[in-house]
FIKOLZA-1660 file (N, C-alpha, C; in steps of 0.1 Angstrom, whole numbers, plus 5000, padded with zeros to 4 digits):
% residues 104
   i   px   py   pz ch aa at
   1 5008 4988 5000  A  M  N
   1 5000 5000 5000  A  M CA
   1 5008 5013 5000  A  M  C
   2 5020 5012 5007  A  A  N
   2 5028 5024 5007  A  A CA
   2 5033 5028 4994  A  A  C
   3 5037 5018 4985  A  N  N
   3 5041 5021 4972  A  N CA
   3 5030 5028 4963  A  N  C
   4 5018 5023 4965  A  K  N
   4 5007 5029 4957  A  K CA
   4 5005 5044 4961  A  K  C
   5 5006 5047 4974  A  S  N
   5 5004 5061 4978  A  S CA
   5 5016 5070 4973  A  S  C
   6 5028 5065 4972  A  K  N
   6 5039 5072 4966  A  K CA
   6 5036 5075 4952  A  K  C
   7 5032 5065 4944  A  V  N
   7 5029 5067 4930  A  V CA
   7 5018 5078 4928  A  V  C
   8 5007 5077 4936  A  Q  N
   8 4996 5086 4935  A  Q CA
   8 5001 5100 4939  A  Q  C
   9 5010 5102 4948  A  S  N
   9 5015 5115 4951  A  S CA
   9 5024 5121 4940  A  S  C
  10 5029 5113 4932  A  V  N
  10 5038 5118 4921  A  V CA
  10 5030 5121 4908  A  V  C
  11 5018 5114 4906  A  E  N
  11 5010 5115 4894  A  E CA
  11 5007 5130 4891  A  E  C
  12 5002 5138 4901  A  P  N
  12 4999 5152 4898  A  P CA
  12 5011 5160 4893  A  P  C
  13 5023 5157 4899  A  D  N
  13 5035 5164 4895  A  D CA
  13 5038 5161 4880  A  D  C
  14 5037 5148 4877  A  I  N
  14 5040 5143 4863  A  I CA
  14 5030 5149 4853  A  I  C
  15 5018 5149 4857  A  A  N
  15 5007 5155 4848  A  A CA
  15 5010 5170 4846  A  A  C
  16 5013 5177 4857  A  D  N
  16 5016 5191 4855  A  D CA
  16 5028 5194 4846  A  D  C
  17 5039 5185 4848  A  L  N
  17 5051 5187 4839  A  L CA
  17 5047 5184 4825  A  L  C
  18 5040 5174 4822  A  V  N
  18 5037 5170 4808  A  V CA
  18 5028 5181 4802  A  V  C
  19 5018 5186 4810  A  N  N
  19 5009 5197 4806  A  N CA
  19 5017 5209 4802  A  N  C
  20 5027 5213 4810  A  G  N
  20 5036 5224 4807  A  G CA
  20 5043 5223 4795  A  G  C
  21 5049 5211 4792  A  W  N
  21 5056 5208 4780  A  W CA
  21 5047 5209 4768  A  W  C
  22 5036 5203 4769  A  L  N
  22 5027 5203 4757  A  L CA
  22 5022 5218 4754  A  L  C
  23 5018 5225 4765  A  K  N
  23 5014 5239 4763  A  K CA
  23 5025 5247 4757  A  K  C
  24 5037 5246 4762  A  S  N
  24 5047 5255 4756  A  S CA
  24 5051 5250 4742  A  S  C
  25 5049 5238 4739  A  Y  N
  25 5052 5233 4725  A  Y CA
  25 5041 5236 4715  A  Y  C
  26 5029 5233 4719  A  G  N
  26 5018 5234 4710  A  G CA
  26 5009 5246 4710  A  G  C
  27 5006 5251 4722  A  L  N
  27 4996 5261 4723  A  L CA
  27 5001 5275 4721  A  L  C
  28 5014 5277 4720  A  D  N
  28 5020 5290 4717  A  D CA
  28 5019 5294 4703  A  D  C
  29 5015 5284 4694  A  Y  N
  29 5015 5287 4680  A  Y CA
  29 5001 5291 4676  A  Y  C
  30 5000 5300 4665  A  K  N
  30 4987 5303 4660  A  K CA
  30 4982 5291 4652  A  K  C
  31 4969 5290 4651  A  L  N
  31 4962 5279 4644  A  L CA
  31 4967 5277 4630  A  L  C
  32 4969 5288 4623  A  E  N
  32 4974 5287 4609  A  E CA
  32 4987 5281 4608  A  E  C
  33 4996 5284 4617  A  Q  N
  33 5009 5278 4617  A  Q CA
  33 5009 5264 4621  A  Q  C
  34 5000 5261 4631  A  A  N
  34 4999 5247 4636  A  A CA
  34 4994 5237 4626  A  A  C
  35 4985 5242 4617  A  S  N
  35 4979 5232 4608  A  S CA
  35 4990 5228 4598  A  S  C
  36 5001 5235 4597  A  L  N
  36 5012 5231 4588  A  L CA
  36 5021 5222 4594  A  L  C
  37 5020 5219 4607  A  N  N
  37 5030 5212 4615  A  N CA
  37 5023 5201 4623  A  N  C
  38 5025 5188 4618  A  S  N
  38 5018 5177 4625  A  S CA
  38 5022 5175 4639  A  S  C
  39 5034 5180 4643  A  E  N
  39 5039 5179 4657  A  E CA
  39 5030 5187 4666  A  E  C
  40 5025 5198 4661  A  I  N
  40 5017 5207 4669  A  I CA
  40 5003 5200 4670  A  I  C
  41 4998 5194 4660  A  D  N
  41 4986 5187 4660  A  D CA
  41 4987 5176 4671  A  D  C
  42 4998 5169 4671  A  N  N
  42 5000 5158 4680  A  N CA
  42 5000 5164 4695  A  N  C
  43 5006 5175 4697  A  A  N
  43 5007 5181 4710  A  A CA
  43 4993 5184 4715  A  A  C
  44 4984 5190 4706  A  Y  N
  44 4970 5193 4710  A  Y CA
  44 4963 5180 4714  A  Y  C
  45 4965 5170 4706  A  T  N
  45 4958 5157 4708  A  T CA
  45 4963 5151 4721  A  T  C
  46 4976 5151 4724  A  L  N
  46 4980 5146 4737  A  L CA
  46 4975 5154 4749  A  L  C
  47 4975 5167 4747  A  L  N
  47 4970 5176 4757  A  L CA
  47 4955 5173 4760  A  L  C
  48 4947 5170 4750  A  A  N
  48 4933 5167 4752  A  A CA
  48 4932 5154 4759  A  A  C
  49 4940 5144 4756  A  K  N
  49 4940 5131 4763  A  K CA
  49 4944 5133 4778  A  K  C
  50 4954 5142 4781  A  L  N
  50 4958 5145 4794  A  L CA
  50 4947 5151 4802  A  L  C
  51 4940 5161 4796  A  Y  N
  51 4929 5167 4802  A  Y CA
  51 4917 5158 4805  A  Y  C
  52 4915 5149 4795  A  L  N
  52 4904 5139 4797  A  L CA
  52 4906 5130 4809  A  L  C
  53 4919 5127 4812  A  N  N
  53 4922 5118 4823  A  N CA
  53 4927 5125 4835  A  N  C
  54 4926 5138 4835  A  S  N
  54 4931 5147 4846  A  S CA
  54 4926 5143 4859  A  S  C
  55 4913 5140 4860  A  E  N
  55 4907 5136 4873  A  E CA
  55 4914 5124 4879  A  E  C
  56 4918 5115 4871  A  V  N
  56 4924 5103 4875  A  V CA
  56 4938 5106 4880  A  V  C
  57 4946 5114 4873  A  Y  N
  57 4959 5118 4876  A  Y CA
  57 4961 5127 4887  A  Y  C
  58 4952 5138 4888  A  T  N
  58 4954 5149 4897  A  T CA
  58 4943 5150 4907  A  T  C
  59 4931 5144 4904  A  G  N
  59 4920 5146 4913  A  G CA
  59 4911 5158 4909  A  G  C
  60 4916 5165 4898  A  V  N
  60 4908 5177 4893  A  V CA
  60 4904 5174 4879  A  V  C
  61 4890 5175 4877  A  A  N
  61 4885 5173 4864  A  A CA
  61 4888 5185 4855  A  A  C
  62 4892 5183 4842  A  K  N
  62 4894 5194 4833  A  K CA
  62 4887 5191 4820  A  K  C
  63 4874 5189 4821  A  Y  N
  63 4867 5185 4809  A  Y CA
  63 4865 5197 4799  A  Y  C
  64 4864 5209 4805  A  A  N
  64 4863 5221 4796  A  A CA
  64 4876 5223 4788  A  A  C
  65 4887 5221 4795  A  E  N
  65 4900 5222 4788  A  E CA
  65 4902 5212 4777  A  E  C
  66 4897 5200 4780  A  C  N
  66 4897 5189 4771  A  C CA
  66 4889 5192 4758  A  C  C
  67 4877 5197 4760  A  K  N
  67 4869 5201 4749  A  K CA
  67 4876 5212 4741  A  K  C
  68 4882 5222 4747  A  E  N
  68 4889 5232 4740  A  E CA
  68 4901 5227 4732  A  E  C
  69 4908 5217 4737  A  A  N
  69 4920 5211 4730  A  A CA
  69 4914 5203 4718  A  A  C
  70 4903 5196 4720  A  C  N
  70 4897 5188 4710  A  C CA
  70 4892 5196 4699  A  C  C
  71 4886 5208 4702  A  D  N
  71 4881 5217 4692  A  D CA
  71 4892 5222 4683  A  D  C
  72 4903 5225 4690  A  K  N
  72 4915 5230 4682  A  K CA
  72 4920 5219 4672  A  K  C
  73 4920 5207 4676  A  V  N
  73 4924 5196 4667  A  V CA
  73 4914 5195 4656  A  V  C
  74 4901 5195 4659  A  M  N
  74 4891 5194 4648  A  M CA
  74 4891 5206 4639  A  M  C
  75 4895 5218 4643  A  D  N
  75 4896 5230 4635  A  D CA
  75 4908 5229 4625  A  D  C
  76 4917 5219 4627  A  M  N
  76 4929 5218 4619  A  M CA
  76 4927 5210 4606  A  M  C
  77 4915 5207 4603  A  G  N
  77 4912 5201 4590  A  G CA
  77 4911 5185 4590  A  G  C
  78 4911 5179 4602  A  Y  N
  78 4909 5165 4602  A  Y CA
  78 4895 5161 4600  A  Y  C
  79 4893 5150 4594  A  S  N
  79 4879 5145 4591  A  S CA
  79 4879 5130 4591  A  S  C
  80 4867 5124 4592  A  L  N
  80 4866 5110 4592  A  L CA
  80 4867 5105 4577  A  L  C
  81 4874 5094 4575  A  E  N
  81 4876 5088 4562  A  E CA
  81 4863 5082 4558  A  E  C
  82 4859 5085 4546  A  S  N
  82 4846 5079 4541  A  S CA
  82 4848 5064 4537  A  S  C
  83 4860 5060 4533  A  D  N
  83 4863 5046 4529  A  D CA
  83 4871 5040 4540  A  D  C
  84 4865 5032 4549  A  Y  N
  84 4871 5026 4560  A  Y CA
  84 4884 5018 4557  A  Y  C
  85 4884 5012 4545  A  S  N
  85 4895 5003 4542  A  S CA
  85 4908 5011 4539  A  S  C
  86 4907 5024 4536  A  K  N
  86 4918 5033 4534  A  K CA
  86 4926 5035 4546  A  K  C
  87 4920 5033 4558  A  L  N
  87 4927 5034 4571  A  L CA
  87 4938 5024 4572  A  L  C
  88 4938 5014 4564  A  F  N
  88 4948 5003 4566  A  F CA
  88 4958 5003 4555  A  F  C
  89 4958 5013 4546  A  N  N
  89 4968 5014 4535  A  N CA
  89 4982 5017 4541  A  N  C
  90 4992 5013 4534  A  A  N
  90 5006 5015 4539  A  A CA
  90 5010 5030 4539  A  A  C
  91 5003 5038 4531  A  D  N
  91 5006 5052 4530  A  D CA
  91 4996 5061 4537  A  D  C
  92 4992 5056 4549  A  N  N
  92 4981 5063 4556  A  N CA
  92 4984 5077 4560  A  N  C
  93 4996 5082 4559  A  D  N
  93 4999 5096 4563  A  D CA
  93 4997 5105 4551  A  D  C
  94 4994 5099 4539  A  K  N
  94 4993 5108 4527  A  K CA
  94 4979 5109 4521  A  K  C
  95 4971 5099 4523  A  R  N
  95 4958 5098 4515  A  R CA
  95 4946 5100 4524  A  R  C
  96 4947 5103 4536  A  T  N
  96 4935 5104 4545  A  T CA
  96 4937 5116 4555  A  T  C
  97 4927 5122 4558  A  N  N
  97 4927 5133 4568  A  N CA
  97 4923 5129 4582  A  N  C
  98 4921 5116 4584  A  E  N
  98 4916 5111 4597  A  E CA
  98 4927 5108 4606  A  E  C
  99 4939 5104 4601  A  I  N
  99 4949 5099 4610  A  I CA
  99 4958 5111 4615  A  I  C
 100 4960 5112 4628  A  I  N
 100 4968 5123 4634  A  I CA
 100 4982 5118 4637  A  I  C
 101 4983 5106 4643  A  F  N
 101 4996 5100 4646  A  F CA
 101 5000 5090 4636  A  F  C
 102 5003 5094 4624  A  A  N
 102 5007 5085 4613  A  A CA
 102 5022 5081 4615  A  A  C
 103 5025 5069 4612  A  L  N
 103 5039 5064 4612  A  L CA
 103 5043 5063 4598  A  L  C
 104 5053 5070 4594  A  P  N
 104 5058 5070 4580  A  P CA
 104 5065 5057 4577  A  P  C
% end
């Protein structure tokens, strides 16, 4: 039990650290610049995920911040692929707007 409490006491610090990194990396850019840079899109997506799980990590819910980060990602031109089979093509980073974390 002692180990679990130590881990829980560190989780908010780690969440704050990651949040700071992502904000300084992604949120300092204007949306027009960010849409040209997939790394910024990734930062917004990770930040949304961090906010979605914030209550688990820190005990503080951040659903409004999660929605804001998700809205920014959606405003960057991503959309759902109409042909589901295209999601499994080897060139998934070139022919679809659905994939944010594409592996080249």
